C-alpha positions as CSV (number, residue, x, y, z in Angstrom):
1,M,-7.3,10.2,-7.1
2,D,-7.5,13.0,-4.4
3,T,-5.6,13.0,-1.2
4,S,-8.7,12.0,0.9
5,S,-9.0,8.7,-1.1
6,T,-8.3,5.4,0.5
7,M,-7.7,1.9,-0.9
8,H,-8.4,-1.1,1.3
9,G,-8.6,1.5,4.2
10,Y,-5.1,2.9,3.6
11,R,-4.2,6.4,2.4
12,N,-1.5,7.3,-0.2
13,G,1.8,7.7,1.7
14,E,0.7,5.8,4.8
15,R,3.4,3.8,6.6
16,V,2.8,0.1,7.2
17,R,4.6,-2.8,8.8
18,D,4.4,-6.5,7.7
19,T,3.7,-8.4,10.9
20,R,5.2,-11.5,9.6
21,D,8.8,-10.2,9.2
22,G,8.7,-6.7,10.6
23,A,9.5,-5.1,7.2
24,T,8.2,-1.5,6.9
25,G,7.1,0.3,3.8
26,T,4.9,3.0,2.3
27,V,1.6,2.7,0.5
28,R,1.7,4.3,-2.9
29,F,-1.3,4.8,-5.2
30,L,-0.6,4.0,-8.8
31,E,-1.9,6.6,-11.3
32,W,-4.4,5.2,-13.8
33,S,-6.5,7.0,-16.4
34,D,-9.6,5.0,-15.4
35,P,-10.6,5.5,-11.7
36,D,-12.4,2.1,-11.7
37,E,-9.0,0.4,-12.2
38,A,-7.1,2.3,-9.4
39,R,-4.4,0.2,-7.7
40,A,-1.9,0.6,-5.0
41,E,1.4,-1.0,-4.0
42,I,3.6,-1.1,-0.9
43,V,7.1,0.1,-1.6
44,W,9.2,-1.7,1.0
45,D,12.1,0.2,2.8
46,N,15.6,-1.0,1.9
47,S,14.3,-3.2,-0.9
48,F,13.8,-3.0,-4.7
49,V,10.6,-5.0,-4.3
50,A,7.1,-3.6,-4.2
51,D,3.9,-5.7,-3.5
52,E,0.5,-4.9,-4.7
53,L,-1.9,-3.8,-1.9
54,A,-4.3,-6.7,-2.2
55,D,-6.6,-8.7,-0.1
56,H,-4.2,-11.5,0.6
57,I,-1.6,-9.2,2.3
58,L,-4.1,-7.1,4.3
59,P,-4.3,-9.3,7.4
60,Y,-0.5,-9.0,7.8
61,L,-0.3,-5.2,7.7
62,A,-0.2,-2.9,10.6
63,R,0.0,0.9,10.6
64,V,3.3,2.4,11.8
């Protein structure tokens, strides 16, 4: 995936905030051999947890 790619409208490395609890994190694209199966996750600051960047979380994300 090149640096101009987006997933659900977000770019790799973009900072986001969860409006439900104020947590901030970074969007990270996951590398896959098949571009049709590209995925991304949000790596939350100060947490060992990462969430998949998926439709159910999109309404709660805001760009930082």
